[in-house]
C-alpha positions as CSV (number, residue, x, y, z in Angstrom):
1,X,-14.5,-25.6,11.0
2,X,-13.7,-23.0,13.7
3,X,-10.3,-24.6,14.2
4,X,-9.6,-24.4,10.4
5,X,-10.7,-20.8,10.3
6,X,-8.6,-19.9,13.3
7,X,-5.5,-21.6,11.7
8,X,-6.1,-19.6,8.5
9,X,-6.3,-16.3,10.4
10,X,-3.1,-17.0,12.3
11,X,-1.3,-18.0,9.2
12,X,-2.4,-14.8,7.4
13,X,-1.3,-12.7,10.4
14,X,2.1,-14.4,10.4
15,X,2.5,-13.8,6.7
16,X,1.6,-10.1,7.1
17,X,4.0,-9.7,9.9
18,X,6.8,-11.3,7.9
19,X,6.1,-9.1,5.0
20,X,6.1,-6.0,7.2
21,X,9.5,-7.0,8.7
22,X,10.9,-7.7,5.3
23,X,9.8,-4.2,4.1
24,X,11.4,-2.6,7.2
25,X,14.7,-4.3,6.4
26,X,14.6,-3.3,2.8
27,X,13.8,0.3,3.7
28,X,16.4,0.6,6.4
29,X,18.9,3.2,5.3
30,X,22.4,1.9,4.9
31,X,25.3,4.4,5.5
32,X,27.6,3.4,2.6
33,X,29.0,6.8,2.2
34,X,32.7,7.2,3.1
35,X,33.2,9.1,6.3
36,X,34.1,12.8,5.6
37,X,37.6,13.4,6.7
38,X,39.0,16.8,7.6
39,X,41.7,17.5,5.0
40,X,44.0,18.8,7.7
41,X,43.8,15.3,9.2
42,X,43.8,13.4,5.9
43,X,47.4,12.2,5.4
44,X,48.2,10.3,2.2
45,X,47.5,6.6,2.0
46,X,49.7,4.6,-0.3
47,X,50.1,0.9,-0.9
48,X,52.6,-1.7,-1.8
49,X,55.4,-0.4,-4.0
50,X,56.1,-1.9,-7.4
51,X,59.6,-3.2,-8.1
52,X,60.7,0.0,-9.8
53,X,59.1,2.2,-7.1
54,X,60.8,0.1,-4.4
55,X,64.1,0.6,-6.2
56,X,63.6,4.4,-6.3
57,X,62.6,4.4,-2.6
58,X,65.7,2.4,-1.6
59,X,67.9,4.8,-3.6
60,X,66.5,7.9,-2.0
61,X,69.2,10.0,-0.5
62,X,67.9,10.4,3.0
63,X,70.5,13.0,4.0
64,X,69.8,15.2,1.0
65,X,66.0,15.0,1.9
66,X,66.8,16.1,5.4
67,X,69.0,18.9,4.3
68,X,66.6,20.2,1.7
69,X,63.7,20.0,4.2
70,X,65.7,22.0,6.8
71,X,66.5,24.7,4.2
72,X,62.9,24.9,3.2
73,X,61.9,25.3,6.8
74,X,64.5,28.1,7.2
75,X,63.2,29.8,4.1
76,X,59.6,29.6,5.3
77,X,60.6,31.0,8.7
78,X,62.3,33.9,7.0
79,X,59.1,34.4,5.0
80,X,57.0,34.5,8.1
81,X,59.3,37.1,9.7
82,X,59.2,39.2,6.5
83,X,55.4,38.9,6.4
84,X,55.2,40.2,10.0
85,X,57.5,43.2,9.2
86,X,55.4,43.9,6.0
87,X,52.2,44.0,8.0
88,X,53.7,46.4,10.5
89,X,54.9,48.6,7.7
90,X,51.5,48.7,6.1
91,X,50.0,49.7,9.5
92,X,52.4,52.6,9.6
93,X,51.5,53.7,6.1
94,X,47.8,53.6,6.9
95,X,48.2,55.9,9.9
96,X,50.3,58.4,7.8
97,X,47.6,58.6,5.2
98,X,50.1,59.4,2.5
99,X,49.2,59.2,-1.2
100,X,52.1,56.9,-1.9
101,X,50.8,54.5,0.8
102,X,47.4,54.4,-0.8
103,X,48.9,53.8,-4.2
104,X,51.0,51.0,-2.8
105,X,48.0,49.3,-1.2
106,X,46.0,49.7,-4.4
107,X,48.8,48.0,-6.3
108,X,48.9,45.2,-3.8
109,X,45.1,44.7,-4.2
110,X,45.5,44.5,-7.9
111,X,48.3,42.0,-7.6
112,X,46.1,39.8,-5.3
113,X,43.2,40.1,-7.8
114,X,45.5,38.9,-10.6
115,X,46.6,36.0,-8.5
116,X,43.0,35.0,-7.6
117,X,41.8,35.3,-11.2
118,X,44.7,33.4,-12.5
119,X,44.1,30.5,-10.7
120,X,42.5,27.3,-11.2
121,X,45.0,24.6,-10.5
122,X,45.0,20.9,-9.8
123,X,44.6,21.6,-6.1
124,X,41.1,23.1,-6.5
125,X,41.2,26.8,-5.5
126,X,44.9,27.0,-5.1
127,X,45.2,30.7,-5.6
128,X,42.4,31.5,-3.1
129,X,44.0,29.2,-0.5
130,X,47.4,30.7,-1.0
131,X,45.9,34.2,-0.5
132,X,44.1,33.0,2.6
133,X,47.3,31.5,3.9
134,X,49.4,34.6,3.3
135,X,46.7,36.8,4.9
136,X,47.4,35.1,8.2
137,X,50.5,37.3,8.6
138,X,53.3,35.5,10.3
139,X,51.8,31.9,10.4
140,X,52.0,29.3,7.7
141,X,48.8,28.1,5.9
142,X,47.1,25.0,7.2
143,X,47.7,21.7,5.4
144,X,44.4,22.0,3.5
145,X,45.6,25.4,2.2
146,X,49.1,24.2,1.2
147,X,48.9,24.3,-2.6
148,X,51.1,22.7,-5.1
149,X,52.7,26.0,-6.0
150,X,53.3,26.7,-2.3
151,X,55.0,23.4,-1.7
152,X,57.1,23.8,-4.9
153,X,59.7,25.9,-3.0
154,X,62.2,26.1,-5.9
155,X,59.5,26.8,-8.6
156,X,60.6,24.0,-10.9
157,X,57.0,22.7,-11.5
158,X,57.5,19.5,-9.6
159,X,57.8,18.3,-6.0
160,X,60.8,16.6,-4.5
161,X,60.5,14.3,-1.5
162,X,61.4,17.1,0.8
163,X,58.9,19.5,-0.7
164,X,56.2,16.9,-0.6
165,X,57.0,16.1,3.1
166,X,56.0,19.6,4.1
167,X,52.4,18.5,3.4
168,X,52.6,14.8,3.8
169,X,53.9,14.3,7.3
170,X,51.9,14.7,10.5
171,X,54.3,17.2,11.9
172,X,53.9,20.8,13.2
173,X,53.4,22.9,10.0
174,X,54.8,26.0,11.6
175,X,58.6,26.1,11.8
176,X,60.1,26.7,15.2
177,X,61.0,30.1,16.4
178,X,64.7,31.1,15.9
179,X,65.5,30.4,19.6
180,X,63.9,26.9,19.3
181,X,66.1,25.5,16.5
182,X,65.3,21.8,16.1
183,X,67.2,21.0,12.9
184,X,67.3,18.4,11.6
185,X,63.5,18.7,11.6
186,X,62.8,15.2,10.4
187,X,63.8,11.8,11.9
188,X,64.8,9.0,9.6
189,X,61.5,7.3,10.3
190,X,59.6,10.4,9.1
191,X,61.8,10.6,5.9
192,X,61.0,6.9,5.2
193,X,57.3,7.5,5.8
194,X,57.2,10.4,3.4
195,X,59.2,8.4,0.8
196,X,56.9,5.4,1.0
197,X,53.9,7.3,-0.1
198,X,55.9,9.7,-2.4
199,X,57.2,6.9,-4.6
200,X,53.8,5.1,-4.5
201,X,52.2,8.1,-6.2
202,X,55.2,8.7,-8.5
203,X,53.5,7.0,-11.5
204,X,56.1,7.9,-14.1
205,X,59.0,6.9,-11.9
206,X,61.0,10.1,-12.3
207,X,61.4,10.6,-8.6
208,X,59.3,13.8,-8.6
209,X,55.6,14.4,-8.3
210,X,53.7,16.4,-10.9
211,X,50.5,18.3,-10.1
212,X,48.4,15.3,-11.1
213,X,50.4,12.9,-9.0
214,X,50.3,15.2,-6.0
215,X,46.5,15.5,-6.4
216,X,46.3,11.7,-6.4
217,X,48.2,11.7,-3.1
218,X,45.9,14.4,-1.7
219,X,42.7,12.6,-2.7
220,X,43.9,9.3,-1.2
221,X,43.8,10.8,2.3
222,X,40.3,12.1,1.8
223,X,38.8,8.8,0.8
224,X,40.8,6.3,2.8
């Protein structure tokens, strides 16, 4: 009788322990949330190109992409220099305390306000990011602050491969100083790398990226 009672108690204890272990397993938190990626490190992630996308990629004029990219870099370099000169000029106006300087600064403030209030775009806070980037004076905005409108260098409402490459490639976002000319800035491998993801996200096959298509490219890097 004692033996039977002891066996029953041992069995009950074993069942209780098993239930406890099972509960622990079920309540163990599982980290199934995608790792948060810094957007400045989140480069676009494409996939296998369709037949049409591959044809557009093969037909890409690599030399034209390189030339356009270099021209954009020169333009942005010039913009940086102009920004630095403008900052210096504003400092001079501030010390003079003239009425015309105050009016000029007030006008600039109103202009910035208009830009900020104007702007919800596909990039999420584009106007604010652009303002932040320009406030850095003679440096370019970070990749996370590069908005669609900033990348659209010719203002035609769409991005070419060269414009997209400014954001899409893991290269130094700041153009070289005039005495450190490195043109052409892109290697053939970099051009091909940009083209691979560019044409993957070019859903309508027109060889340009719309705001929606660019946002898809941007989102792919965050969730990869």
